[in-house]
C-alpha positions as CSV (number, residue, x, y, z in Angstrom):
1,M,87.3,-10.0,142.9
2,T,87.9,-7.9,140.3
3,R,85.3,-7.8,137.5
4,A,87.6,-9.0,134.8
5,N,87.0,-12.4,136.4
6,R,83.6,-12.2,134.4
7,L,85.7,-12.4,131.3
8,L,86.6,-15.9,132.2
9,S,84.8,-19.4,131.5
10,Y,81.5,-19.1,133.2
11,D,82.7,-22.8,134.5
12,L,86.0,-21.8,135.6
13,Y,84.6,-19.0,137.3
14,E,81.5,-20.5,139.1
15,R,83.9,-22.7,141.3
16,H,86.4,-20.3,141.8
17,H,83.6,-17.7,142.7
18,V,81.2,-19.9,145.1
19,V,84.5,-21.5,146.9
20,A,85.6,-17.8,147.5
21,R,82.0,-17.2,148.8
22,L,82.3,-19.6,151.3
23,I,85.7,-18.6,152.4
24,M,84.8,-15.3,153.0
25,A,81.4,-16.1,154.7
26,D,82.4,-15.9,158.0
27,G,84.3,-12.1,157.3
28,R,87.7,-13.3,157.8
29,A,89.9,-11.6,155.0
30,D,93.3,-12.4,156.7
31,A,92.4,-16.4,156.2
32,R,95.1,-19.0,155.6
33,V,94.3,-21.0,152.4
34,L,95.4,-24.1,151.2
35,D,94.1,-25.1,147.6
36,V,94.3,-28.6,146.6
37,G,94.8,-29.2,143.2
38,G,95.0,-25.6,142.1
39,R,97.0,-23.7,139.7
40,S,99.2,-21.1,141.6
41,G,97.7,-17.4,141.3
42,L,93.9,-18.7,139.9
43,L,92.0,-18.6,143.4
44,A,94.3,-15.8,144.5
45,R,92.3,-13.7,141.7
46,F,89.0,-14.6,143.4
47,V,89.9,-13.9,147.4
48,S,91.7,-11.1,149.3
49,C,93.4,-13.5,151.8
50,R,96.6,-15.6,151.0
51,V,96.4,-18.7,149.1
52,I,98.9,-21.4,148.7
53,S,98.2,-24.1,145.9
54,V,99.6,-27.7,145.8
55,N,99.5,-29.8,142.7
56,V,100.9,-32.8,141.1
57,D,101.6,-31.6,138.1
58,G,103.6,-28.7,138.9
59,S,101.2,-26.1,138.5
60,G,100.9,-24.9,141.6
61,D,103.0,-22.7,144.2
62,V,104.2,-26.8,145.8
63,S,104.1,-29.8,144.0
64,Y,103.6,-33.3,146.3
65,D,102.9,-36.8,146.1
66,G,98.9,-36.7,145.4
67,E,98.6,-38.3,148.8
68,H,100.1,-36.8,152.2
69,L,100.1,-32.9,151.8
70,P,103.1,-31.6,153.1
71,F,102.1,-29.4,155.8
72,V,101.7,-30.2,159.5
73,E,97.9,-30.7,161.3
74,G,96.2,-27.1,161.4
75,A,98.6,-25.6,158.8
76,F,95.8,-23.5,157.6
77,D,92.4,-22.5,158.2
78,V,90.9,-23.6,155.2
79,V,91.6,-26.4,152.7
80,T,89.8,-26.1,149.4
81,A,89.9,-28.6,146.1
82,I,88.4,-27.7,143.1
83,D,87.4,-29.9,140.6
84,T,89.7,-32.4,142.2
85,L,87.7,-35.2,144.0
86,E,86.7,-36.6,140.5
87,H,90.2,-37.4,139.6
88,L,90.3,-39.7,142.1
89,P,89.5,-43.6,141.9
90,R,86.3,-43.8,144.5
91,H,88.3,-45.6,147.4
92,R,90.7,-43.1,147.5
93,R,88.1,-40.1,147.8
94,L,87.6,-40.7,151.7
95,D,91.3,-41.1,152.8
96,F,92.0,-37.4,150.3
97,V,88.9,-35.8,152.3
98,R,90.2,-36.8,155.7
99,E,93.7,-35.7,154.6
100,C,92.4,-32.4,154.0
101,L,90.6,-31.9,157.3
102,R,94.2,-33.0,159.0
103,V,95.9,-30.1,157.8
104,C,93.3,-27.4,158.1
105,A,92.0,-25.7,161.5
106,K,88.7,-24.9,160.7
107,S,87.1,-26.1,157.2
108,V,87.4,-28.2,153.7
109,I,85.7,-26.7,150.8
110,L,85.1,-29.2,148.2
111,A,83.7,-28.1,144.6
112,A,83.4,-31.3,141.9
113,P,81.0,-32.5,139.1
114,F,78.4,-33.7,140.6
115,G,76.9,-37.1,139.3
116,S,73.7,-38.0,137.6
117,P,72.8,-40.6,135.1
118,G,72.3,-37.4,132.4
119,H,76.1,-35.8,133.7
120,A,77.4,-39.0,133.4
121,E,76.3,-39.8,129.7
122,S,76.8,-36.1,128.3
123,E,80.5,-36.8,129.6
124,A,81.0,-39.9,128.1
125,R,79.4,-38.6,124.7
126,L,81.6,-35.0,124.8
127,N,84.7,-37.0,125.6
128,Q,83.9,-39.4,122.6
129,L,83.2,-35.9,120.1
130,Y,86.8,-34.7,121.6
131,T,88.4,-38.0,120.5
132,T,87.1,-38.1,117.2
133,L,88.2,-34.6,116.9
134,H,91.4,-34.9,117.8
135,G,92.1,-38.4,117.8
136,A,92.9,-38.8,121.4
137,P,90.7,-38.5,124.4
138,H,90.3,-35.4,126.6
139,R,93.0,-35.7,129.5
140,Y,90.5,-34.7,132.4
141,L,86.9,-36.2,131.0
142,S,88.6,-39.4,130.1
143,E,89.2,-39.9,133.8
144,H,85.7,-38.3,134.8
145,V,84.5,-41.1,132.8
146,R,86.9,-44.0,134.2
147,Y,85.9,-42.8,137.6
148,G,82.8,-41.5,137.9
149,L,81.6,-38.5,139.4
150,P,80.7,-38.1,142.6
151,E,76.9,-39.1,143.3
152,Q,74.4,-38.0,146.2
153,A,75.7,-41.0,147.8
154,D,78.8,-41.0,147.6
155,L,78.7,-37.5,149.2
156,Q,76.4,-38.5,152.1
157,A,79.0,-41.3,152.9
158,L,81.8,-39.0,152.5
159,I,80.0,-36.4,155.2
160,A,79.0,-39.8,157.7
161,S,82.7,-41.0,157.5
162,S,85.0,-38.0,158.0
163,G,83.7,-37.2,161.0
164,A,82.9,-33.5,160.5
165,S,81.1,-31.5,163.2
166,S,78.7,-29.7,160.6
167,W,78.2,-29.7,156.8
168,R,76.6,-27.4,154.1
169,L,76.0,-28.9,150.8
170,L,75.1,-26.1,147.7
171,F,74.6,-26.8,143.9
172,A,74.9,-25.2,140.6
173,G,75.3,-25.0,136.9
174,D,74.1,-26.9,134.4
175,Y,75.6,-29.5,132.6
176,R,73.8,-29.3,129.6
177,R,74.8,-25.2,129.1
178,E,78.6,-26.4,129.8
179,A,78.3,-29.3,127.4
180,A,77.4,-27.3,124.5
181,H,80.3,-24.4,125.7
182,F,82.8,-27.5,125.5
183,A,81.7,-28.9,122.3
184,A,82.0,-25.6,120.7
185,A,85.4,-25.3,122.0
186,A,86.5,-28.7,120.6
187,R,84.9,-28.3,117.3
188,A,86.9,-24.3,117.5
189,A,90.6,-26.0,118.2
190,A,89.6,-29.2,115.7
191,L,89.0,-26.3,112.9
192,A,92.0,-24.1,114.0
193,R,94.2,-27.4,114.0
194,T,93.4,-28.8,110.3
195,A,92.6,-25.0,108.7
196,G,93.5,-21.8,110.1
197,G,92.7,-18.6,108.7
198,A,90.5,-15.9,109.6
199,L,87.7,-18.1,109.9
200,A,89.2,-20.8,112.5
201,K,89.6,-17.7,114.7
202,L,86.7,-16.1,114.1
203,V,84.4,-19.8,115.2
204,G,87.4,-19.9,118.1
205,L,86.6,-16.2,119.4
206,W,82.8,-17.1,119.3
207,A,82.9,-20.0,120.7
208,Y,85.1,-18.2,123.9
209,A,82.5,-15.5,123.7
210,R,79.7,-17.6,124.4
211,S,81.1,-19.7,127.4
212,C,82.4,-16.1,129.2
213,A,80.6,-15.7,132.6
214,I,79.3,-12.5,131.8
215,F,76.7,-13.8,129.7
216,N,75.6,-16.6,132.1
217,R,73.7,-16.2,135.2
218,L,75.0,-18.1,138.5
219,H,72.1,-19.5,140.8
220,L,73.1,-21.4,143.8
221,S,70.8,-24.4,145.3
222,E,70.4,-26.2,148.3
223,Y,69.0,-29.1,146.2
224,P,70.4,-30.6,143.2
225,L,68.1,-29.9,140.2
226,P,67.7,-32.3,137.2
227,Y,70.4,-30.9,135.3
228,T,72.7,-29.8,137.8
229,N,76.2,-29.6,136.9
230,R,78.5,-29.2,139.9
231,F,78.4,-29.4,143.6
232,Y,79.9,-27.4,146.6
233,L,80.7,-29.5,149.9
234,Q,82.0,-27.5,153.3
235,L,82.8,-29.6,156.2
236,S,83.7,-28.0,159.5
237,K,86.6,-29.9,161.1
238,P,85.8,-32.4,164.0
239,G,85.4,-30.6,167.1
240,V,85.0,-27.2,165.7
241,A,82.0,-25.3,165.4
242,P,80.3,-23.8,162.4
243,S,80.1,-20.6,161.6
244,P,76.9,-18.5,161.8
245,A,77.0,-18.9,157.7
246,G,77.2,-22.3,157.9
247,A,75.0,-22.9,161.2
248,S,72.4,-24.6,159.3
249,S,74.1,-27.0,157.4
250,A,73.8,-29.4,159.9
251,R,69.5,-30.2,159.0
252,H,70.4,-31.1,155.6
């Protein structure tokens, strides 16, 4: 990972940095990684191993239909899905996880916004703010609101139904901080569209600088905190023994 990654927005940095740490936890620099729902080259900025991304919108290395991954069973050591699960209706999430487990040889790593009443209310307010400023709902937030963020009970059900031989669950971030960053960026974009000029550029630069990872601290927890923003769930493929780094996960 290069230091330049710390200049990304904290939200973007955190999810890829933590997933990269989980991938590399067992020291395998030659792991084969599939990033489902990822953009070409993004996760690869954080790991030394080769990453292939697959997406439904053409932004990945490979396109697919959103249901059946075009790979044989066990084609990749690790399969990741970063901020993808919340864009699926609840009834499709288990099938999605099982499909990811099918094409992995070792583990699946899922990252997504963590559902709590406060977080859900925050995202609904942000989507309304964006709609007011830009005349249409936000593409991604509107799906969060429509489908619902994965909650603690949802995660436990996924774990129980996936058949995973072991699992590890971590939490990070503060949705209040990310809401403030999102709102500032939305207002800056609206100002740039309607007014333009040096002031709009300055406001946009200030909003970007505030959101940079270099100015925001990362803290991981084994339990959700009152304002947790995101969860990280690592599932070992059925029949695969957990790595030493994740051996304690089965106690959760």
